[in-house]
C-alpha positions as CSV (number, residue, x, y, z in Angstrom):
1,X,8.3,7.9,-10.2
2,X,5.5,9.8,-8.6
3,X,1.9,9.1,-7.9
4,X,-0.4,10.3,-10.7
5,X,2.8,10.6,-12.9
6,X,0.8,9.4,-15.8
7,X,-1.1,12.7,-16.0
8,X,0.1,15.6,-18.0
9,X,1.7,18.5,-16.0
10,X,-1.4,20.7,-16.9
11,X,-3.8,18.1,-15.6
12,X,-2.0,17.7,-12.4
13,X,-1.9,21.5,-12.0
14,X,-5.6,21.6,-12.4
15,X,-6.3,18.8,-9.7
16,X,-3.6,19.5,-7.1
17,X,-2.9,22.4,-4.7
18,X,0.3,20.7,-3.9
19,X,1.6,18.0,-6.4
20,X,2.9,14.6,-5.3
21,X,6.6,14.5,-4.9
22,X,8.9,12.3,-7.0
23,X,10.7,9.3,-5.5
24,X,12.5,6.1,-6.6
25,X,13.8,2.9,-5.0
26,X,16.8,4.7,-3.4
27,X,14.6,7.2,-1.6
28,X,14.5,7.1,2.2
29,X,12.6,4.2,3.7
30,X,10.3,6.7,5.8
31,X,9.1,8.1,2.4
32,X,8.7,4.8,0.6
33,X,6.7,3.2,3.3
34,X,4.2,5.9,2.9
35,X,4.4,5.9,-0.9
36,X,3.6,2.2,-1.4
37,X,0.0,3.0,-2.1
38,X,-2.0,0.2,-3.8
39,X,0.5,-2.7,-3.7
40,X,-0.5,-5.0,-6.7
41,X,0.0,-8.7,-6.3
42,X,0.7,-10.9,-9.3
43,X,1.5,-14.7,-9.5
44,X,5.1,-15.3,-10.4
45,X,4.0,-17.9,-12.9
46,X,2.8,-15.4,-15.5
47,X,4.8,-15.8,-18.7
48,X,4.2,-12.1,-19.5
49,X,5.3,-10.8,-16.2
50,X,7.7,-8.2,-17.5
51,X,5.1,-6.9,-19.8
52,X,2.6,-6.8,-17.0
53,X,5.0,-4.9,-14.8
54,X,5.5,-2.2,-17.5
55,X,1.8,-1.9,-18.3
56,X,0.8,-1.5,-14.6
57,X,3.6,1.1,-14.2
58,X,2.0,3.1,-16.9
59,X,-1.3,2.9,-15.2
60,X,0.0,4.4,-12.0
61,X,1.1,1.3,-10.0
62,X,4.2,2.1,-7.9
63,X,4.5,-1.1,-6.0
64,X,4.1,-4.8,-7.0
65,X,4.5,-8.1,-5.3
66,X,5.5,-11.1,-7.5
67,X,4.1,-14.1,-5.5
68,X,5.7,-17.4,-5.1
69,X,3.3,-18.4,-2.2
70,X,-0.4,-18.8,-1.9
71,X,-1.3,-17.5,-5.4
72,X,0.4,-20.5,-7.0
73,X,0.2,-24.3,-6.7
74,X,2.9,-26.1,-4.7
75,X,3.9,-28.0,-7.9
76,X,4.6,-24.7,-9.8
77,X,7.3,-23.2,-7.4
78,X,10.3,-24.4,-9.2
79,X,9.0,-23.2,-12.6
80,X,7.8,-19.9,-11.1
81,X,11.3,-19.2,-9.6
82,X,12.9,-19.8,-12.9
83,X,10.3,-17.5,-14.6
84,X,11.1,-14.8,-12.1
85,X,14.8,-15.0,-13.1
86,X,14.0,-14.6,-16.7
87,X,11.5,-11.9,-16.3
88,X,13.8,-9.8,-14.0
89,X,16.5,-10.1,-16.7
90,X,14.1,-8.8,-19.3
91,X,13.1,-5.9,-17.0
92,X,16.8,-5.0,-16.4
93,X,17.3,-4.7,-20.1
94,X,14.2,-2.4,-20.5
95,X,15.2,-0.4,-17.6
96,X,18.6,0.3,-19.3
97,X,16.6,1.9,-22.0
98,X,15.0,4.4,-19.6
99,X,11.7,2.7,-18.8
100,X,10.4,3.4,-15.2
101,X,9.4,0.5,-13.0
102,X,7.4,0.1,-9.7
103,X,9.1,-1.0,-6.6
104,X,9.2,-4.8,-7.0
105,X,9.1,-7.4,-4.1
106,X,8.9,-11.1,-4.3
107,X,6.7,-13.1,-1.8
108,X,8.6,-16.1,-0.8
109,X,7.6,-19.3,1.1
110,X,10.8,-20.2,3.0
111,X,13.9,-18.2,4.1
112,X,16.3,-20.2,1.8
113,X,14.4,-18.8,-1.2
114,X,15.6,-15.3,-0.4
115,X,19.5,-16.1,-0.7
116,X,18.9,-18.5,-3.6
117,X,16.9,-16.0,-5.7
118,X,19.2,-13.1,-5.0
119,X,22.1,-15.3,-6.2
120,X,20.3,-16.5,-9.3
121,X,19.1,-12.9,-10.3
122,X,22.7,-11.7,-10.7
123,X,23.0,-8.2,-12.0
124,X,19.3,-7.9,-12.4
125,X,18.8,-8.0,-8.6
126,X,19.1,-4.1,-9.0
127,X,15.4,-4.2,-10.0
128,X,14.4,-5.8,-6.8
129,X,13.3,-3.8,-3.7
130,X,12.9,-6.7,-1.3
131,X,10.8,-9.5,-0.1
132,X,7.3,-10.2,1.3
133,X,7.6,-12.6,4.3
134,X,4.4,-14.7,4.8
135,X,3.0,-16.0,8.1
136,X,5.3,-13.9,10.1
137,X,5.9,-14.8,13.8
138,X,9.1,-14.2,16.0
139,X,10.5,-17.7,15.4
140,X,9.7,-17.9,11.7
141,X,10.3,-14.2,10.9
142,X,13.8,-14.1,12.5
143,X,14.9,-16.8,10.0
144,X,13.4,-14.7,7.1
145,X,15.1,-11.6,8.4
146,X,18.5,-13.2,8.9
147,X,18.3,-14.6,5.2
148,X,17.4,-11.1,4.0
149,X,20.4,-9.6,5.8
150,X,22.7,-12.3,4.3
151,X,21.3,-11.8,0.9
152,X,21.8,-8.0,1.2
153,X,25.4,-8.4,2.2
154,X,26.0,-10.8,-0.7
155,X,24.6,-8.5,-3.4
156,X,25.5,-5.2,-2.0
157,X,22.1,-3.7,-2.4
158,X,19.5,-2.4,0.1
159,X,16.7,-4.9,0.3
160,X,13.6,-4.3,2.3
161,X,11.3,-6.8,4.1
162,X,7.4,-6.6,4.4
163,X,6.3,-9.1,6.9
164,X,2.7,-10.4,6.5
165,X,0.8,-10.9,9.8
166,X,-1.6,-13.7,9.2
167,X,-0.8,-16.7,11.4
168,X,-3.6,-18.4,13.4
169,X,-1.5,-17.9,16.5
170,X,-2.0,-14.1,16.0
171,X,-5.8,-14.5,15.5
172,X,-6.3,-16.8,18.6
173,X,-7.1,-14.7,21.7
174,X,-5.1,-16.9,24.1
175,X,-1.8,-16.5,22.1
176,X,-2.4,-13.0,20.4
177,X,-0.6,-11.0,23.0
178,X,2.5,-13.2,23.2
179,X,2.8,-13.5,19.5
180,X,2.4,-9.8,19.0
181,X,5.2,-9.0,21.5
182,X,7.4,-11.6,19.7
183,X,6.6,-10.0,16.3
184,X,7.5,-6.5,17.9
185,X,10.9,-7.8,19.1
186,X,11.9,-9.2,15.8
187,X,10.9,-6.4,13.6
188,X,12.5,-3.7,15.9
189,X,15.7,-5.6,15.7
190,X,15.6,-5.1,11.9
191,X,13.8,-1.8,11.9
192,X,15.9,-0.2,9.2
193,X,14.9,-3.0,6.7
194,X,11.2,-3.4,7.6
195,X,9.4,-1.2,5.2
196,X,5.8,-2.0,6.1
197,X,3.8,-4.6,7.9
198,X,0.9,-6.2,5.8
199,X,-2.2,-7.8,7.2
200,X,-3.4,-11.2,5.8
201,X,-7.1,-11.0,6.5
202,X,-8.0,-13.7,4.2
203,X,-6.0,-16.1,6.3
204,X,-7.6,-14.7,9.4
205,X,-11.1,-15.5,7.9
206,X,-9.9,-18.9,6.8
207,X,-9.1,-19.9,10.3
208,X,-12.9,-19.7,11.2
209,X,-14.3,-20.7,7.9
210,X,-15.4,-17.0,7.2
211,X,-15.6,-14.9,4.1
212,X,-16.9,-11.4,3.9
213,X,-19.5,-10.4,1.5
214,X,-18.9,-7.5,-1.1
215,X,-21.0,-5.2,0.9
216,X,-19.1,-5.7,4.1
217,X,-15.6,-4.5,5.2
218,X,-13.0,-6.3,7.1
219,X,-14.1,-4.3,10.2
220,X,-17.6,-5.7,10.0
221,X,-16.2,-9.1,10.7
222,X,-15.6,-8.4,14.4
223,X,-12.9,-11.2,15.0
224,X,-10.9,-9.7,12.2
225,X,-11.5,-6.1,13.3
226,X,-10.3,-7.0,16.8
227,X,-7.0,-8.3,15.5
228,X,-6.5,-5.2,13.3
229,X,-7.0,-3.0,16.3
230,X,-4.5,-5.1,18.4
231,X,-1.8,-5.0,15.7
232,X,-2.2,-1.2,15.4
233,X,-2.1,-0.9,19.1
234,X,1.2,-2.7,19.5
235,X,2.9,-2.0,16.2
236,X,1.4,1.2,14.8
237,X,2.0,3.7,17.5
238,X,2.8,7.3,16.6
239,X,5.6,7.8,19.2
240,X,8.4,6.7,16.9
241,X,8.2,3.0,17.7
242,X,5.5,2.1,15.2
243,X,5.7,0.8,11.6
244,X,3.5,1.5,8.5
245,X,0.8,-1.1,8.5
246,X,-1.0,-1.5,5.2
247,X,-4.7,-2.3,4.6
248,X,-6.1,-5.8,3.9
249,X,-6.8,-7.1,0.4
250,X,-10.3,-6.5,-1.2
251,X,-11.3,-9.8,-2.9
252,X,-14.2,-8.5,-5.2
253,X,-13.7,-7.0,-8.7
254,X,-15.4,-6.3,-11.9
255,X,-14.3,-4.6,-15.2
256,X,-15.0,-1.2,-13.6
257,X,-13.0,0.8,-16.2
258,X,-15.1,-0.3,-19.1
259,X,-18.4,0.1,-17.1
260,X,-17.5,3.6,-16.2
261,X,-16.6,4.9,-19.7
262,X,-20.0,6.4,-20.3
263,X,-19.8,8.4,-17.1
264,X,-16.3,9.6,-17.9
265,X,-16.7,10.7,-21.7
266,X,-17.5,14.2,-20.2
267,X,-15.1,16.2,-18.0
268,X,-15.5,15.1,-14.4
269,X,-15.8,18.9,-13.6
270,X,-19.1,19.3,-15.6
271,X,-22.2,19.5,-13.6
272,X,-23.9,16.1,-13.1
273,X,-21.0,13.9,-14.1
274,X,-19.5,13.4,-10.7
275,X,-22.9,12.2,-9.3
276,X,-23.1,9.8,-12.2
277,X,-19.8,8.4,-11.4
278,X,-20.6,8.1,-7.8
279,X,-23.7,6.2,-8.6
280,X,-21.8,4.0,-11.0
281,X,-19.3,3.1,-8.2
282,X,-22.0,1.9,-5.9
283,X,-23.8,-0.1,-8.5
284,X,-20.7,-1.9,-9.5
285,X,-19.5,-3.2,-6.2
286,X,-17.0,-0.6,-5.4
287,X,-19.0,0.9,-2.5
288,X,-17.6,-1.8,0.0
289,X,-14.0,-1.2,-1.2
290,X,-14.3,2.6,-0.8
291,X,-15.9,2.2,2.7
292,X,-13.0,-0.1,3.6
293,X,-10.3,2.2,2.4
294,X,-11.8,5.0,4.5
295,X,-11.9,2.6,7.6
296,X,-8.3,1.6,7.0
297,X,-7.1,5.2,7.3
298,X,-9.5,5.9,10.3
299,X,-7.9,2.8,12.1
300,X,-4.2,3.8,11.4
301,X,-3.5,1.8,8.2
302,X,-2.0,3.3,5.0
303,X,-1.9,1.7,1.6
304,X,-3.6,-1.5,0.6
305,X,-2.9,-5.0,-0.7
306,X,-4.6,-5.3,-4.1
307,X,-5.2,-8.3,-6.3
308,X,-6.9,-6.5,-9.2
309,X,-5.6,-3.4,-11.2
310,X,-9.2,-1.9,-10.9
311,X,-8.5,-1.3,-7.2
312,X,-5.5,0.9,-7.7
313,X,-7.2,4.1,-8.7
314,X,-9.6,4.0,-5.8
315,X,-6.9,3.5,-3.3
316,X,-4.7,6.3,-4.7
317,X,-7.6,8.8,-5.1
318,X,-8.6,8.3,-1.4
319,X,-4.9,8.7,-0.4
320,X,-4.7,12.2,-1.7
321,X,-5.0,14.8,1.2
322,X,-7.9,17.1,0.9
323,X,-7.4,20.8,1.0
324,X,-9.2,21.0,4.2
325,X,-7.0,18.3,5.8
326,X,-3.9,20.1,4.7
327,X,-5.0,23.5,6.0
328,X,-5.8,21.9,9.4
329,X,-2.5,20.1,9.6
330,X,-0.5,23.1,8.7
331,X,-2.2,25.3,11.2
332,X,-1.7,22.7,14.0
333,X,2.1,22.4,13.2
334,X,2.8,26.2,13.0
335,X,5.9,27.0,15.2
336,X,3.9,29.5,17.2
337,X,1.5,26.8,18.2
338,X,4.3,24.8,20.1
339,X,2.8,25.5,23.3
340,X,-0.5,23.9,22.6
341,X,-3.9,25.5,22.7
342,X,-7.2,25.2,20.8
343,X,-8.1,27.0,17.6
344,X,-10.9,27.0,15.2
345,X,-10.3,25.4,11.8
346,X,-9.9,27.7,8.8
347,X,-13.0,25.9,7.4
348,X,-14.8,27.0,10.6
349,X,-16.3,23.5,11.0
350,X,-14.2,21.9,13.7
351,X,-11.9,22.3,16.7
352,X,-8.2,21.8,16.1
353,X,-6.5,21.0,19.5
354,X,-2.8,21.5,18.9
355,X,-1.2,18.8,21.3
356,X,-3.6,16.0,20.8
357,X,-3.8,16.5,17.0
358,X,-0.1,17.0,16.4
359,X,0.7,13.3,15.6
360,X,-2.2,13.3,13.1
361,X,-1.0,16.5,11.5
362,X,2.5,15.1,11.0
363,X,1.1,11.9,9.4
364,X,-1.1,14.0,7.2
365,X,1.7,16.1,5.9
366,X,3.7,13.0,5.1
367,X,0.9,11.6,3.1
368,X,0.5,15.0,1.4
369,X,4.2,14.9,0.3
370,X,3.7,11.6,-1.4
371,X,0.1,11.7,-2.7
372,X,-0.3,15.5,-3.1
373,X,-2.9,17.9,-1.8
374,X,-6.1,18.3,-3.8
375,X,-7.2,21.7,-5.0
376,X,-10.0,23.3,-2.9
377,X,-12.6,22.5,-5.4
378,X,-11.5,19.0,-6.2
379,X,-12.9,15.9,-4.5
380,X,-12.3,12.1,-4.6
381,X,-14.6,11.6,-7.6
382,X,-12.6,13.9,-9.7
383,X,-9.3,12.2,-8.7
384,X,-10.8,8.8,-9.4
385,X,-12.2,9.9,-12.8
386,X,-8.7,11.1,-13.8
387,X,-7.2,7.7,-12.8
388,X,-9.8,5.6,-14.6
389,X,-9.4,7.5,-17.8
390,X,-5.7,7.3,-18.1
């Protein structure tokens, strides 16, 4: 699979200076953690789950979470587990025919579900990339990670963990530091199996009876923004000890694809159409999402939890590296610059200081490998238009 793989080769060539790379479930963890992109959640109770997965794969989704936790009622868990087993068997049959699938994860409630589900999945476990571990703390998380290691040994397949940081103890100021240090210890022990850390901002807000409006980002809710900053501070460092940390869920959605069709009937490269689409984005409640995605990246987060397919295209379009970013990163990392120094950017609009900007440049080139580099005259609106018209 690859990001923007639904496009024709000619379309990609027109949009990208450097096209996104190909990858699959067996690719290195360092690549997959960057490639997650917009991770789409779906309740595990859906009777058409296999069809849904195939449909979303065709729309550009490369990672999905099938949820047995908060998205379903407590009374539905047993039936949802049985449904997952059936749907994975169906997906395994389809994959044998050559159909491509996203990376698939199951969000469980308790550690025992991990070993039980892996056993029940049988040969169709090959379709599974791992598990999402809710309300992760050191004590609770260690049990999840031990169960993951046991399940992996039993099935002989690599399985990843994506812990969700969302417990009240992490939010509360008096316990935050201790809880963060405990989480750091537990995930470091299983570093090879922790693909990414996810943020449960809805649970953070719930602890104080809060809910952000559609024109506000998670960073506007200061108590939430402070937690994100501390998580990145401890767990997202660029010195080799950090992990990929993904952006929080955006709760609001409309049927954007249908609303945007009038703006997209013409080529996005024609004069005027890009501005029309930009106006449509703001008018239909995507402005807050777009600002939050930009703030995610500015604060060290990569990828995003998504609960609606309409969020996927904006997340992926804003993940593409601009030609300007790519040029700056390459200049900073040139071998002859190893001794440091300052240079004017090729776009002659900023200073590139080699040593302080090196970690940023390395992260930018990793993102460029996975999401590609836009051509010099191609912007976010062009990429988004291509995603919404697929």
